[in-house]
KOLTORTI-486570 format. One line per field, with one value per residue (C-alpha): residue number from 1; residue in three letters; x, y, z. Coordinates in nm, 3 decimals, padded with zeros to 5 digits, m for minus. Example, Ala and Ser with C-alpha at 12.3 -4.5 7.8 and 13.67 -1.06 7.14 Angstrom:
REM KOLTORTI-486570
resi = (1  2) .
resn = (ALA  SER) .
px = (01.230  01.367) .
py = (m00.450  m00.106) .
pz = (00.780  00.714) .
//
This chain:
REM KOLTORTI-486570
resi = (1  2  3  4  5  6  7  8  9  10  11  12  13  14  15  16  17  18  19  20  21  22  23  24  25  26  27  28  29  30  31  32  33  34  35  36  37  38  39  40  41  42  43  44  45  46  47  48  49  50  51  52  53  54  55  56  57  58  59  60  61  62  63  64  65  66  67  68  69  70  71  72  73  74  75  76  77  78  79  80  81  82  83  84  85  86  87  88  89  90  91  92  93  94  95  96  97  98  99  100  101  102  103  104  105  106  107  108  109  110  111  112  113  114  115  116  117  118  119  120  121  122  123  124  125  126  127  128  129  130  131  132  133  134  135  136  137  138  139  140  141  142  143  144  145  146  147  148  149  150  151  152  153  154  155  156  157  158  159  160  161  162  163  164  165  166  167  168  169  170  171  172  173  174  175  176  177  178  179  180  181  182  183  184  185  186  187  188  189  190  191  192  193  194  195  196  197  198  199  200  201  202  203  204  205  206  207  208  209  210  211  212  213  214  215  216  217  218  219  220  221  222  223  224  225  226  227  228  229  230  231  232  233  234  235  236  237  238  239  240  241  242  243  244  245  246  247  248  249  250  251  252  253  254  255  256  257  258  259) .
resn = (UNK  UNK  UNK  UNK  UNK  UNK  UNK  UNK  UNK  UNK  UNK  UNK  UNK  UNK  UNK  UNK  UNK  UNK  UNK  UNK  UNK  UNK  UNK  UNK  UNK  UNK  UNK  UNK  UNK  UNK  UNK  UNK  UNK  UNK  UNK  UNK  UNK  UNK  UNK  UNK  UNK  UNK  UNK  UNK  UNK  UNK  UNK  UNK  UNK  UNK  UNK  UNK  UNK  UNK  UNK  UNK  UNK  UNK  UNK  UNK  UNK  UNK  UNK  UNK  UNK  UNK  UNK  UNK  UNK  UNK  UNK  UNK  UNK  UNK  UNK  UNK  UNK  UNK  UNK  UNK  UNK  UNK  UNK  UNK  UNK  UNK  UNK  UNK  UNK  UNK  UNK  UNK  UNK  UNK  UNK  UNK  UNK  UNK  UNK  UNK  UNK  UNK  UNK  UNK  UNK  UNK  UNK  UNK  UNK  UNK  UNK  UNK  UNK  UNK  UNK  UNK  UNK  UNK  UNK  UNK  UNK  UNK  UNK  UNK  UNK  UNK  UNK  UNK  UNK  UNK  UNK  UNK  UNK  UNK  UNK  UNK  UNK  UNK  UNK  UNK  UNK  UNK  UNK  UNK  UNK  UNK  UNK  UNK  UNK  UNK  UNK  UNK  UNK  UNK  UNK  UNK  UNK  UNK  UNK  UNK  UNK  UNK  UNK  UNK  UNK  UNK  UNK  UNK  UNK  UNK  UNK  UNK  UNK  UNK  UNK  UNK  UNK  UNK  UNK  UNK  UNK  UNK  UNK  UNK  UNK  UNK  UNK  UNK  UNK  UNK  UNK  UNK  UNK  UNK  UNK  UNK  UNK  UNK  UNK  UNK  UNK  UNK  UNK  UNK  UNK  UNK  UNK  UNK  UNK  UNK  UNK  UNK  UNK  UNK  UNK  UNK  UNK  UNK  UNK  UNK  UNK  UNK  UNK  UNK  UNK  UNK  UNK  UNK  UNK  UNK  UNK  UNK  UNK  UNK  UNK  UNK  UNK  UNK  UNK  UNK  UNK  UNK  UNK  UNK  UNK  UNK  UNK  UNK  UNK  UNK  UNK  UNK  UNK  UNK  UNK  UNK  UNK  UNK  UNK) .
px = (02.408  02.398  02.276  02.214  02.196  02.121  02.083  01.894  01.922  01.580  01.715  01.970  01.722  01.616  01.785  01.649  01.765  01.676  01.798  01.748  01.839  01.923  01.974  02.067  01.887  01.995  01.847  02.042  01.739  01.736  01.516  01.460  01.340  01.323  01.343  01.228  01.319  01.193  01.425  01.623  01.601  01.906  02.124  02.438  02.508  02.796  02.582  02.311  02.559  02.695  02.353  02.227  02.503  02.444  02.069  02.127  02.358  02.124  01.839  02.059  02.151  01.778  01.714  01.726  01.970  02.030  02.343  02.499  02.540  02.892  02.959  02.784  02.845  02.712  02.675  02.673  02.736  02.930  03.305  03.313  03.213  03.402  03.728  03.729  03.554  03.876  04.044  03.753  03.808  04.185  04.349  04.142  04.073  04.450  04.490  04.198  03.993  04.237  04.380  04.753  04.755  04.583  04.256  03.947  03.777  03.426  03.122  03.337  03.031  02.872  03.196  03.226  02.869  02.933  03.239  03.038  02.772  03.034  03.183  02.845  02.720  03.006  03.046  03.291  03.168  03.275  03.159  03.168  03.111  02.839  02.769  02.482  02.161  02.311  02.120  02.168  01.808  01.875  02.054  01.764  01.517  01.719  01.727  01.348  01.313  01.558  01.361  01.043  01.228  01.347  00.988  00.908  01.201  01.050  01.344  01.560  01.907  02.181  02.402  02.313  02.455  02.390  02.362  02.361  02.356  02.679  02.749  02.957  02.828  03.112  03.069  03.281  03.620  03.821  04.185  04.121  04.240  04.606  04.709  05.025  04.985  04.820  04.578  04.251  03.892  03.635  03.259  03.117  02.859  02.805  02.915  02.913  03.055  03.252  03.176  03.429  03.727  03.581  03.648  03.431  03.404  03.331  03.245  03.359  03.414  03.703  03.599  03.945  03.947  04.312  04.334  04.378  04.138  03.858  03.522  03.656  03.463  03.644  03.640  03.840  03.853  03.894  03.858  03.712  03.335  03.231  02.873  02.731  02.664  02.927  03.258  03.592  03.952  04.164  04.504  04.525  04.791  05.043  04.892  04.641  04.575  04.470  04.337  04.293  04.204  04.484  04.371  04.061  04.156  03.810  03.463  03.399  03.058  02.869  02.858  02.529  02.366  02.419  02.792) .
py = (00.133  m00.139  m00.114  m00.426  m00.342  m00.550  m00.502  m00.732  m00.769  m00.888  m00.908  m00.714  m00.427  m00.377  m00.344  m00.298  m00.182  m00.297  m00.141  m00.247  m00.017  m00.183  00.040  m00.118  00.076  00.140  m00.191  m00.387  m00.461  m00.420  m00.149  m00.242  m00.023  m00.126  00.091  m00.004  00.211  00.224  00.029  00.152  00.064  m00.053  m00.082  m00.284  m00.483  m00.256  00.055  m00.092  m00.211  00.141  00.302  00.081  00.210  00.569  00.551  00.390  00.671  00.938  00.797  00.784  01.150  01.238  01.046  01.209  00.950  00.906  01.091  00.767  00.642  00.725  00.441  00.306  m00.041  m00.122  m00.491  m00.576  m00.888  m00.677  m00.742  m00.455  m00.202  m00.355  m00.389  m00.039  00.213  00.313  00.369  00.598  00.790  00.824  00.716  00.779  01.150  01.206  01.025  01.210  00.890  00.684  00.345  00.271  00.177  00.502  00.327  00.531  00.415  00.309  00.443  00.732  00.956  00.697  00.655  01.031  01.049  00.761  00.940  01.261  01.076  00.914  01.255  01.419  01.168  01.272  00.930  00.646  00.439  00.081  m00.132  m00.507  m00.802  m01.058  m01.366  m01.315  m01.507  m01.607  m01.706  m01.354  m01.243  m00.881  m00.973  m01.198  m00.919  m00.672  m00.924  m00.951  m00.573  m00.555  m00.813  m00.612  m00.293  m00.453  m00.541  m00.170  m00.046  00.280  00.518  00.623  00.464  00.613  00.638  00.686  00.420  00.417  00.058  m00.118  m00.487  m00.678  m00.848  m01.116  m01.390  m01.338  m01.179  m00.896  m01.024  m00.750  m00.757  m00.996  m00.740  m00.654  m00.293  m00.278  00.060  m00.107  00.040  m00.146  m00.127  m00.137  m00.110  00.067  m00.135  00.085  00.433  00.599  00.933  00.905  01.253  01.256  01.176  01.347  01.043  00.807  00.439  00.215  m00.150  m00.245  m00.535  m00.584  m00.576  m00.589  m00.892  m00.981  m00.913  m01.212  m01.031  m01.024  m01.080  m01.016  m00.775  m00.555  m00.222  00.087  00.454  00.769  01.145  01.114  01.086  00.787  00.694  00.357  00.125  00.303  00.164  00.345  00.301  00.395  00.365  00.233  00.277  00.023  m00.045  m00.333  m00.250  00.101  00.067  00.392  00.511  00.752  00.861  00.828  00.828  00.802  00.659  00.367  00.396  00.075  m00.020  00.017  m00.298  m00.200  m00.127) .
pz = (01.827  01.562  01.203  01.000  00.630  00.326  m00.047  m00.280  m00.655  m00.766  m01.118  m01.318  m01.351  m00.988  m00.651  m00.299  00.043  00.395  00.720  01.082  01.373  01.704  02.009  02.341  02.613  02.971  03.087  02.824  02.607  02.230  02.083  01.721  01.438  01.075  00.764  00.419  00.121  m00.234  m00.465  m00.763  m01.130  m01.324  m01.015  m00.945  m00.629  m00.532  m00.574  m00.353  m00.090  m00.059  m00.075  00.210  00.438  00.326  00.391  00.732  00.838  00.700  00.906  01.215  01.166  01.164  01.487  01.829  01.958  02.332  02.456  02.579  02.220  02.107  01.864  01.557  01.416  01.069  00.988  00.619  00.410  00.159  00.141  m00.110  00.155  00.448  00.254  00.108  00.332  00.511  00.174  00.087  00.410  00.414  00.088  m00.224  m00.158  m00.163  m00.497  m00.664  m00.645  m00.847  m00.748  m00.720  m01.089  m01.184  m01.263  m01.160  m00.841  m00.939  m00.752  m00.627  m00.588  m00.356  m00.161  m00.114  00.015  00.257  00.395  00.431  00.632  00.857  00.929  00.985  01.241  01.472  01.629  01.592  01.298  01.231  00.940  01.002  00.776  00.857  00.649  00.408  00.477  00.813  01.126  01.262  01.319  01.230  00.909  00.811  00.885  00.675  00.387  00.398  00.382  00.092  m00.107  m00.065  m00.157  m00.483  m00.572  m00.540  m00.749  m00.869  m00.819  m01.111  m01.143  m00.927  m01.235  m01.600  m01.830  m02.204  m02.330  m02.668  m02.752  m02.810  m03.139  m02.965  m02.735  m02.487  m02.144  m02.012  m01.892  m01.724  m01.835  m02.123  m02.379  m02.324  m02.360  m02.574  m02.738  m03.036  m03.285  m03.271  m03.392  m03.114  m03.077  m02.771  m02.576  m02.269  m02.170  m01.829  m01.720  m01.395  m01.266  m00.984  m01.208  m01.519  m01.738  m01.943  m01.862  m02.160  m02.202  m02.551  m02.787  m03.028  m03.394  m03.560  m03.791  m03.738  m03.364  m03.132  m02.901  m03.160  m02.992  m02.640  m02.417  m02.166  m01.981  m02.083  m01.979  m02.185  m02.183  m02.533  m02.573  m02.785  m02.870  m02.771  m03.061  m03.273  m03.398  m03.373  m03.478  m03.176  m03.013  m02.656  m02.388  m02.253  m01.909  m01.885  m01.518  m01.617  m01.974  m02.161  m02.510  m02.594  m02.938  m03.154  m03.522  m03.673  m03.645  m03.878  m04.040  m04.120  m04.484  m04.665  m04.800  m05.169  m05.120) .
//
């Protein structure tokens, strides 16, 4: 049995999913069934790539599949899924969903659900990469379904992210702010609770006037809750590969106009 899955980012606010089932019958002919799902608001490509595989497996579990089917192959144009699904099955659960550096694995809730679906289908499951927008007719058909799904992005986001505008014109550059145990003033741009690891993920910008990282935008993790749009004086750790806020000294209130 072959699944061809695709995700489509209509814009940064909408994502869609398309799934094609291909079952080779006893005569060697392809039996094709397509599935179109309602899209999601405020989704990321990686979330949609994972969700496409999850939805494909969930649909397969519902099907009364012929007894001769013992193997499922999922075709996807996502390197993200192909390169990491075995880590999600065998490695990350043993490390509490942390990477070798200790950095939280993102989308861990989606990865856990994918693993659960693979285990529940009780068949050998293989996920293969196929070039996006290739001449593969099933991949092209899945892309078309995903585009339509994105146009009908009515479902709530898979994850809740609180967002505020940046004050800098720079884009996020992961690793651009070195962690040297320094004290630094930062402003929180986005916040997201990573429920699996019980830690907050923040996108932030450096406000410190005398820091060489002033204006840079990066990602950092913390057990401390910080509000988006607010500014804090903090101390960070000494591991740029696993950036953490170790201590929050105080929130810095904006000055009033007459001060």
